[in-house]
ZARO-406334 format. One record per residue (C-alpha): z, y, x; residue number from 0. Coordinates in Angstrom, 1 decimal. Layout:
N
<<Z; Y; X>; NUM>
...
This chain:
438
<<17.7; -29.5; -18.4>; 0>
<<15.8; -31.1; -15.7>; 1>
<<12.3; -28.8; -15.0>; 2>
<<9.6; -30.4; -16.9>; 3>
<<7.4; -30.3; -13.4>; 4>
<<9.4; -33.6; -11.5>; 5>
<<7.6; -35.4; -14.4>; 6>
<<5.7; -38.1; -12.5>; 7>
<<2.3; -39.1; -12.9>; 8>
<<-0.6; -41.2; -11.0>; 9>
<<-1.9; -38.0; -9.6>; 10>
<<1.4; -36.7; -8.2>; 11>
<<4.0; -38.8; -7.6>; 12>
<<3.3; -39.2; -3.4>; 13>
<<2.8; -35.7; -2.9>; 14>
<<6.1; -34.2; -2.4>; 15>
<<8.4; -31.6; -4.4>; 16>
<<8.2; -27.9; -3.2>; 17>
<<10.8; -25.7; -4.2>; 18>
<<9.3; -22.0; -4.3>; 19>
<<11.8; -18.9; -3.9>; 20>
<<10.5; -15.4; -4.7>; 21>
<<11.9; -12.6; -7.3>; 22>
<<8.5; -11.7; -8.3>; 23>
<<8.0; -13.9; -11.3>; 24>
<<4.0; -13.6; -11.5>; 25>
<<3.9; -14.2; -7.6>; 26>
<<5.8; -17.6; -8.0>; 27>
<<4.0; -18.7; -10.7>; 28>
<<0.6; -18.6; -9.1>; 29>
<<1.7; -20.3; -6.1>; 30>
<<3.3; -23.1; -8.3>; 31>
<<-0.1; -23.3; -10.1>; 32>
<<-1.9; -23.3; -6.8>; 33>
<<0.3; -25.9; -5.4>; 34>
<<0.0; -27.9; -8.6>; 35>
<<-3.3; -27.9; -8.1>; 36>
<<-3.5; -29.4; -5.0>; 37>
<<-1.0; -32.3; -6.3>; 38>
<<2.3; -30.7; -5.4>; 39>
<<5.6; -31.3; -7.8>; 40>
<<7.1; -27.5; -7.6>; 41>
<<10.5; -25.9; -9.0>; 42>
<<10.8; -22.1; -8.8>; 43>
<<13.9; -19.9; -8.5>; 44>
<<13.8; -16.4; -8.6>; 45>
<<17.1; -15.3; -7.0>; 46>
<<19.7; -17.1; -3.9>; 47>
<<22.0; -18.4; -6.4>; 48>
<<19.5; -20.6; -8.2>; 49>
<<17.9; -21.9; -5.6>; 50>
<<20.7; -22.8; -3.7>; 51>
<<21.3; -24.9; -6.8>; 52>
<<18.4; -26.7; -7.2>; 53>
<<18.3; -27.0; -3.4>; 54>
<<20.5; -29.0; -3.5>; 55>
<<20.3; -31.0; -6.7>; 56>
<<16.6; -31.5; -6.4>; 57>
<<16.5; -32.1; -2.5>; 58>
<<13.0; -30.7; -2.4>; 59>
<<10.6; -32.0; 0.6>; 60>
<<9.6; -28.5; 1.3>; 61>
<<11.0; -25.1; 0.3>; 62>
<<8.5; -21.6; 0.2>; 63>
<<11.1; -19.1; 1.0>; 64>
<<11.1; -15.1; 0.0>; 65>
<<13.3; -12.8; 2.7>; 66>
<<13.8; -10.1; -0.2>; 67>
<<15.8; -11.8; -2.8>; 68>
<<17.5; -9.3; -5.1>; 69>
<<21.3; -11.5; -4.7>; 70>
<<20.9; -12.3; -1.0>; 71>
<<19.5; -12.0; 2.4>; 72>
<<16.5; -14.7; 2.7>; 73>
<<17.6; -15.8; 6.2>; 74>
<<21.3; -16.1; 4.9>; 75>
<<20.1; -17.9; 2.2>; 76>
<<18.1; -20.0; 4.9>; 77>
<<21.3; -21.1; 6.8>; 78>
<<23.0; -22.1; 3.8>; 79>
<<20.6; -24.1; 2.1>; 80>
<<20.5; -25.5; 6.0>; 81>
<<24.3; -26.4; 5.6>; 82>
<<23.7; -28.5; 2.6>; 83>
<<20.1; -29.6; 3.7>; 84>
<<19.5; -29.8; 7.4>; 85>
<<16.5; -31.7; 7.1>; 86>
<<14.8; -29.8; 4.5>; 87>
<<11.4; -27.8; 5.7>; 88>
<<11.8; -24.1; 5.1>; 89>
<<8.6; -21.9; 5.2>; 90>
<<9.8; -18.5; 5.3>; 91>
<<7.1; -15.2; 3.5>; 92>
<<7.7; -11.6; 3.1>; 93>
<<5.4; -8.4; 2.5>; 94>
<<8.0; -6.9; 5.2>; 95>
<<9.0; -8.6; 8.4>; 96>
<<9.7; -7.6; 12.4>; 97>
<<9.1; -9.3; 15.2>; 98>
<<12.8; -10.0; 15.3>; 99>
<<13.2; -11.3; 11.7>; 100>
<<10.7; -13.8; 12.1>; 101>
<<12.3; -15.1; 15.6>; 102>
<<15.8; -15.1; 14.1>; 103>
<<14.5; -17.1; 10.7>; 104>
<<12.7; -19.6; 13.4>; 105>
<<16.0; -19.8; 14.9>; 106>
<<17.9; -20.3; 11.9>; 107>
<<15.9; -23.5; 10.7>; 108>
<<12.6; -22.0; 9.5>; 109>
<<9.2; -24.4; 10.4>; 110>
<<7.1; -21.2; 9.6>; 111>
<<6.9; -17.9; 8.7>; 112>
<<4.1; -16.4; 6.4>; 113>
<<3.5; -12.4; 6.2>; 114>
<<2.6; -11.3; 2.6>; 115>
<<-0.4; -11.0; 1.5>; 116>
<<-1.2; -14.5; 2.9>; 117>
<<-4.1; -16.7; 3.2>; 118>
<<-4.1; -19.4; 0.6>; 119>
<<-6.0; -21.9; 2.8>; 120>
<<-3.0; -21.4; 5.4>; 121>
<<-0.3; -21.0; 2.5>; 122>
<<-1.5; -24.8; 1.8>; 123>
<<-2.0; -26.0; 5.5>; 124>
<<1.9; -25.2; 5.9>; 125>
<<3.2; -26.6; 3.0>; 126>
<<0.9; -29.6; 3.3>; 127>
<<2.6; -30.1; 7.1>; 128>
<<5.9; -29.0; 5.4>; 129>
<<5.8; -32.1; 2.9>; 130>
<<4.2; -34.6; 5.8>; 131>
<<1.5; -35.8; 3.7>; 132>
<<1.0; -38.8; 6.1>; 133>
<<2.6; -41.2; 4.0>; 134>
<<-0.4; -40.0; 1.2>; 135>
<<-2.9; -39.7; 3.9>; 136>
<<-1.8; -43.6; 4.5>; 137>
<<-2.1; -44.5; 0.8>; 138>
<<-5.8; -43.1; 0.6>; 139>
<<-7.2; -45.1; 3.9>; 140>
<<-5.8; -48.1; 2.5>; 141>
<<-7.6; -47.7; -1.3>; 142>
<<-10.5; -47.0; 0.8>; 143>
<<-10.5; -50.2; 2.9>; 144>
<<-10.4; -52.2; -0.7>; 145>
<<-12.8; -49.7; -2.2>; 146>
<<-15.2; -51.5; 1.0>; 147>
<<-14.1; -54.3; 0.6>; 148>
<<-14.1; -55.1; -3.1>; 149>
<<-16.8; -53.8; -5.5>; 150>
<<-15.2; -54.6; -8.9>; 151>
<<-11.5; -52.5; -7.4>; 152>
<<-13.7; -49.5; -6.7>; 153>
<<-15.6; -49.4; -9.9>; 154>
<<-12.1; -49.1; -11.5>; 155>
<<-11.1; -46.4; -9.0>; 156>
<<-13.1; -44.0; -9.1>; 157>
<<-14.2; -44.0; -13.3>; 158>
<<-9.7; -43.5; -13.3>; 159>
<<-10.0; -40.9; -10.9>; 160>
<<-9.5; -37.0; -11.8>; 161>
<<-12.2; -36.2; -9.7>; 162>
<<-16.0; -36.5; -8.9>; 163>
<<-16.8; -39.9; -6.8>; 164>
<<-20.2; -40.3; -6.0>; 165>
<<-21.9; -43.4; -3.7>; 166>
<<-24.5; -43.2; -1.9>; 167>
<<-26.8; -45.8; 0.1>; 168>
<<-27.8; -45.4; 3.7>; 169>
<<-30.7; -42.8; 2.8>; 170>
<<-28.7; -40.8; 0.0>; 171>
<<-30.1; -42.1; -2.9>; 172>
<<-27.3; -42.7; -5.8>; 173>
<<-25.2; -45.8; -6.1>; 174>
<<-22.9; -45.1; -7.9>; 175>
<<-21.2; -42.4; -10.6>; 176>
<<-18.3; -42.0; -11.6>; 177>
<<-17.6; -40.0; -15.5>; 178>
<<-15.5; -37.0; -13.9>; 179>
<<-18.9; -36.3; -12.0>; 180>
<<-21.4; -36.8; -15.0>; 181>
<<-19.3; -34.3; -16.8>; 182>
<<-19.5; -31.4; -14.2>; 183>
<<-22.4; -32.2; -12.9>; 184>
<<-24.3; -32.4; -16.1>; 185>
<<-26.3; -35.4; -15.1>; 186>
<<-26.2; -39.2; -16.0>; 187>
<<-26.6; -41.6; -13.2>; 188>
<<-29.4; -43.0; -14.5>; 189>
<<-31.3; -39.1; -14.4>; 190>
<<-30.8; -38.9; -10.1>; 191>
<<-30.7; -42.7; -9.7>; 192>
<<-34.0; -42.4; -8.2>; 193>
<<-33.5; -39.1; -6.3>; 194>
<<-31.7; -38.5; -3.2>; 195>
<<-28.9; -36.4; -3.9>; 196>
<<-29.5; -33.9; -1.7>; 197>
<<-31.2; -31.8; -4.1>; 198>
<<-27.7; -30.6; -5.9>; 199>
<<-27.1; -28.8; -2.4>; 200>
<<-28.6; -25.2; -3.8>; 201>
<<-28.1; -23.9; 0.3>; 202>
<<-29.6; -25.8; 3.3>; 203>
<<-27.4; -24.2; 5.9>; 204>
<<-24.3; -25.6; 3.8>; 205>
<<-25.7; -29.3; 3.5>; 206>
<<-27.1; -29.4; 7.3>; 207>
<<-24.0; -28.5; 8.8>; 208>
<<-22.0; -30.9; 6.5>; 209>
<<-24.5; -33.5; 7.3>; 210>
<<-24.1; -33.0; 11.1>; 211>
<<-20.3; -33.1; 11.0>; 212>
<<-21.0; -36.8; 8.9>; 213>
<<-23.1; -38.0; 11.8>; 214>
<<-20.8; -37.1; 14.6>; 215>
<<-17.6; -38.0; 13.1>; 216>
<<-18.0; -40.7; 10.2>; 217>
<<-16.6; -39.0; 8.1>; 218>
<<-16.0; -35.2; 6.7>; 219>
<<-12.3; -34.4; 5.5>; 220>
<<-12.1; -31.1; 2.6>; 221>
<<-14.9; -29.5; 3.3>; 222>
<<-15.9; -26.7; 1.6>; 223>
<<-19.3; -26.4; -0.2>; 224>
<<-21.3; -25.1; -3.0>; 225>
<<-23.4; -27.7; -5.5>; 226>
<<-25.8; -26.8; -8.3>; 227>
<<-25.2; -28.5; -11.4>; 228>
<<-27.5; -29.4; -14.8>; 229>
<<-27.4; -26.1; -15.9>; 230>
<<-27.9; -24.3; -12.8>; 231>
<<-24.1; -23.2; -12.2>; 232>
<<-23.3; -22.6; -8.6>; 233>
<<-19.8; -24.8; -8.0>; 234>
<<-17.4; -24.6; -5.2>; 235>
<<-16.2; -28.1; -4.4>; 236>
<<-13.9; -29.4; -1.7>; 237>
<<-15.9; -33.0; -0.2>; 238>
<<-14.5; -35.6; 1.8>; 239>
<<-16.6; -38.3; 2.5>; 240>
<<-16.9; -41.7; 4.4>; 241>
<<-19.3; -43.3; 5.7>; 242>
<<-19.4; -47.2; 4.5>; 243>
<<-20.4; -50.0; 7.2>; 244>
<<-20.7; -53.9; 6.7>; 245>
<<-19.1; -55.9; 8.5>; 246>
<<-21.7; -55.6; 11.3>; 247>
<<-20.7; -51.9; 11.6>; 248>
<<-24.2; -51.4; 9.9>; 249>
<<-24.3; -48.5; 7.6>; 250>
<<-24.7; -49.3; 4.4>; 251>
<<-23.8; -46.1; 2.6>; 252>
<<-21.2; -43.3; 1.7>; 253>
<<-18.5; -42.6; -0.6>; 254>
<<-17.8; -38.6; -1.5>; 255>
<<-14.8; -37.4; -3.3>; 256>
<<-15.5; -34.0; -4.7>; 257>
<<-12.6; -31.4; -6.0>; 258>
<<-13.6; -28.9; -8.2>; 259>
<<-12.3; -25.9; -6.3>; 260>
<<-13.2; -23.1; -9.6>; 261>
<<-9.6; -22.6; -10.9>; 262>
<<-7.9; -22.4; -7.2>; 263>
<<-10.6; -19.5; -6.5>; 264>
<<-9.7; -18.1; -9.6>; 265>
<<-6.1; -18.3; -8.5>; 266>
<<-7.3; -16.9; -5.2>; 267>
<<-8.7; -14.1; -6.4>; 268>
<<-5.8; -13.5; -8.6>; 269>
<<-3.2; -13.4; -5.7>; 270>
<<-5.6; -11.5; -3.9>; 271>
<<-6.0; -8.5; -6.6>; 272>
<<-2.4; -8.6; -6.9>; 273>
<<-2.1; -7.7; -3.5>; 274>
<<-4.2; -4.8; -3.3>; 275>
<<-3.1; -3.4; -6.7>; 276>
<<-0.5; -1.1; -8.2>; 277>
<<0.9; -3.1; -11.1>; 278>
<<1.9; 0.2; -12.7>; 279>
<<-1.2; 2.1; -12.9>; 280>
<<-3.6; -0.8; -12.5>; 281>
<<-5.1; 1.5; -9.1>; 282>
<<-5.9; 0.0; -6.1>; 283>
<<-2.5; 0.2; -4.1>; 284>
<<-1.6; 2.1; -0.6>; 285>
<<-2.1; -1.0; 1.9>; 286>
<<-5.5; -1.9; 0.3>; 287>
<<-6.3; 2.4; 0.9>; 288>
<<-6.1; 1.9; 4.8>; 289>
<<-8.2; -0.8; 4.2>; 290>
<<-11.2; 0.7; 2.3>; 291>
<<-10.8; 4.2; 4.4>; 292>
<<-11.3; 2.2; 7.9>; 293>
<<-14.3; 0.8; 6.8>; 294>
<<-15.5; 3.6; 5.1>; 295>
<<-15.1; 5.8; 8.3>; 296>
<<-17.0; 2.9; 10.5>; 297>
<<-19.7; 3.5; 7.7>; 298>
<<-19.8; 7.1; 8.1>; 299>
<<-20.0; 7.0; 11.5>; 300>
<<-22.6; 4.0; 11.9>; 301>
<<-25.2; 5.5; 8.8>; 302>
<<-24.3; 9.2; 9.5>; 303>
<<-23.5; 10.2; 6.0>; 304>
<<-21.1; 12.1; 4.2>; 305>
<<-17.3; 10.6; 3.3>; 306>
<<-14.9; 12.6; 1.6>; 307>
<<-10.9; 12.7; 1.0>; 308>
<<-8.9; 13.6; -2.5>; 309>
<<-5.1; 13.5; -1.8>; 310>
<<-3.3; 15.1; -4.8>; 311>
<<0.5; 14.4; -6.5>; 312>
<<1.7; 15.8; -9.7>; 313>
<<3.9; 19.2; -9.7>; 314>
<<7.3; 18.6; -10.6>; 315>
<<6.8; 15.1; -11.1>; 316>
<<10.4; 14.5; -10.4>; 317>
<<11.9; 17.0; -12.9>; 318>
<<9.7; 14.8; -15.5>; 319>
<<11.1; 11.6; -14.4>; 320>
<<15.1; 12.8; -14.1>; 321>
<<14.7; 15.4; -17.4>; 322>
<<12.8; 13.0; -19.7>; 323>
<<13.2; 9.4; -18.0>; 324>
<<11.8; 7.2; -16.2>; 325>
<<9.8; 5.6; -18.9>; 326>
<<8.2; 8.8; -19.1>; 327>
<<7.4; 9.3; -15.9>; 328>
<<5.5; 5.5; -15.7>; 329>
<<3.6; 7.0; -18.6>; 330>
<<2.6; 10.0; -16.7>; 331>
<<2.0; 8.3; -13.8>; 332>
<<-0.1; 5.5; -15.7>; 333>
<<-2.3; 8.6; -17.9>; 334>
<<-3.0; 10.2; -14.5>; 335>
<<-4.2; 7.2; -13.0>; 336>
<<-6.3; 6.9; -16.0>; 337>
<<-7.7; 9.9; -16.3>; 338>
<<-8.5; 9.8; -12.0>; 339>
<<-10.4; 6.5; -13.1>; 340>
<<-12.7; 8.0; -15.7>; 341>
<<-13.6; 10.9; -13.8>; 342>
<<-14.5; 9.5; -10.5>; 343>
<<-18.3; 8.3; -9.6>; 344>
<<-18.6; 4.9; -11.1>; 345>
<<-18.3; 1.8; -8.7>; 346>
<<-19.0; 4.6; -5.6>; 347>
<<-15.6; 5.9; -5.8>; 348>
<<-12.2; 4.3; -5.6>; 349>
<<-9.0; 5.6; -6.3>; 350>
<<-5.6; 4.7; -5.4>; 351>
<<-1.9; 4.8; -5.7>; 352>
<<-0.8; 6.1; -2.9>; 353>
<<2.8; 6.2; -3.2>; 354>
<<5.2; 7.6; -6.0>; 355>
<<3.4; 10.7; -7.7>; 356>
<<1.0; 10.7; -5.4>; 357>
<<-3.0; 9.4; -5.5>; 358>
<<-5.8; 9.2; -3.2>; 359>
<<-9.3; 8.8; -3.7>; 360>
<<-12.3; 7.9; -1.2>; 361>
<<-15.5; 9.4; -1.7>; 362>
<<-18.2; 7.6; 0.4>; 363>
<<-21.5; 9.8; 0.7>; 364>
<<-20.1; 13.0; -0.9>; 365>
<<-19.9; 15.9; 0.5>; 366>
<<-17.1; 18.9; 0.2>; 367>
<<-19.3; 20.4; -2.4>; 368>
<<-19.1; 17.1; -4.5>; 369>
<<-15.6; 16.5; -3.6>; 370>
<<-14.5; 20.1; -5.8>; 371>
<<-16.5; 19.5; -8.4>; 372>
<<-14.8; 15.5; -9.1>; 373>
<<-11.4; 17.3; -8.3>; 374>
<<-12.7; 20.0; -10.8>; 375>
<<-13.4; 17.5; -13.3>; 376>
<<-10.1; 15.6; -13.0>; 377>
<<-8.6; 18.6; -13.4>; 378>
<<-10.2; 19.6; -16.8>; 379>
<<-10.0; 16.4; -18.2>; 380>
<<-6.0; 16.5; -17.6>; 381>
<<-5.7; 19.6; -19.7>; 382>
<<-8.1; 18.2; -22.3>; 383>
<<-5.2; 15.4; -22.8>; 384>
<<-1.6; 14.9; -24.3>; 385>
<<-0.7; 15.7; -20.5>; 386>
<<-2.0; 19.7; -20.7>; 387>
<<1.2; 20.8; -19.7>; 388>
<<1.1; 18.7; -16.1>; 389>
<<0.0; 20.9; -12.9>; 390>
<<-1.8; 18.7; -10.2>; 391>
<<-2.3; 20.2; -6.0>; 392>
<<-5.0; 18.5; -4.8>; 393>
<<-6.5; 18.6; -1.5>; 394>
<<-9.4; 17.4; -0.3>; 395>
<<-11.0; 17.2; 3.4>; 396>
<<-14.6; 16.6; 4.3>; 397>
<<-15.1; 13.6; 7.2>; 398>
<<-15.8; 15.0; 10.6>; 399>
<<-16.3; 12.3; 13.3>; 400>
<<-13.6; 13.5; 15.9>; 401>
<<-11.1; 12.8; 13.2>; 402>
<<-9.2; 9.8; 13.6>; 403>
<<-7.7; 7.7; 10.6>; 404>
<<-4.8; 9.3; 11.0>; 405>
<<-6.3; 12.9; 11.1>; 406>
<<-8.4; 12.4; 8.3>; 407>
<<-5.2; 11.6; 5.9>; 408>
<<-3.0; 14.2; 7.4>; 409>
<<-5.5; 17.0; 6.8>; 410>
<<-5.8; 15.9; 3.3>; 411>
<<-2.2; 16.5; 2.7>; 412>
<<-2.3; 19.2; 4.6>; 413>
<<-4.3; 21.0; 2.0>; 414>
<<-2.5; 19.5; -0.9>; 415>
<<0.7; 20.9; 0.4>; 416>
<<-1.2; 24.5; 0.9>; 417>
<<-2.5; 24.3; -2.8>; 418>
<<1.0; 23.3; -3.6>; 419>
<<2.2; 26.3; -1.4>; 420>
<<-0.1; 29.1; -3.1>; 421>
<<-0.3; 27.9; -6.1>; 422>
<<-4.1; 27.2; -6.2>; 423>
<<-4.6; 23.6; -7.8>; 424>
<<-7.5; 22.7; -4.8>; 425>
<<-7.6; 23.5; -1.4>; 426>
<<-10.3; 22.6; 1.0>; 427>
<<-9.3; 21.9; 4.9>; 428>
<<-11.1; 23.6; 7.1>; 429>
<<-11.0; 22.7; 10.4>; 430>
<<-11.4; 26.0; 11.7>; 431>
<<-9.3; 28.0; 9.5>; 432>
<<-7.0; 25.2; 8.7>; 433>
<<-7.5; 25.0; 5.0>; 434>
<<-9.7; 27.5; 2.6>; 435>
<<-8.2; 28.3; -1.3>; 436>
<<-10.8; 26.8; -4.2>; 437>
């Protein structure tokens, strides 16, 4: 059965076909939606065998290829695809890559290499480049020349567009707006025909910067800016603006094509959330922990405020996992994560799954005493739950200016293991005594 995404329509028939290869279905689906919002036709594959088959059968313009696949190394798959399709543009991406891996993939024919988690703007730029959108840009340019020359053609084009289009005169007063613009902005053309459309832009600095570019270049391309609709909602848009001139090169106005970015922004945020969150426990993950830890240390130094760290694990977790199975192990981890999240200080503290059965909690503004209170609260809550038989070993350290980031985490780890060795549940690191039991 052929992928339904191959059905052509007026919006995407010239944008190009992209094959997304990633063994994580959720990630592939989100990237697929992100690319489709940009007008691309997209097909997906979740392993090397199907990726190779779809590449050969569908002959995509570009391939976004994950290095880590369940049945074949991504670089080996790159080579196989290149044997069949030597001219296809392949962009590699992965969460784990060495310099040697990057060099090897580029030597084997990839045109770009993107590190996960990636910036969505760069991903879109790389794919646009890979599918050579010059053909599409040429068509847009041709359409705009026809718009300037023929008013009737202009009206047909703007009314059939799926994006808001506004045409203004040389002084910024509205000449024409299509139905999509009326629908999204909430204004009818008659309501704003006697107003300069600059009132739609809520932030003067954004508007000033855009007009500066327009005056200098005579056009604005894919410029992100916020617009306020009739309801007062602030909506992000991507604008493309072209200045219109008559046969004497006199300025007569401009045409603006606006793309609503709300769905793309939502997908970007969803991708961002998935990249920093542990899927099992819904806590933040280890990578985000180190990002936030660096920020909190900087803030604590600058503001001269307290900062504490709790690091703990589940005693004998391997026994529960091996004896009762991974599903039970996962249930324990999820429940411990829930209890941890419920017993920290709202939006002040943040909890993380550090790895395996280890968890961390960052406590900005908290001293050693406050950290102990929160740790005891977690232990007490756990004992009142269905996991009352579970024990934790918790290490606490209060930040000192002389600590590096690595030392800060190391001291928490040392305190945790001392708690485990002494069967004391909670151990506070003392930089003089190197740990004291609580």
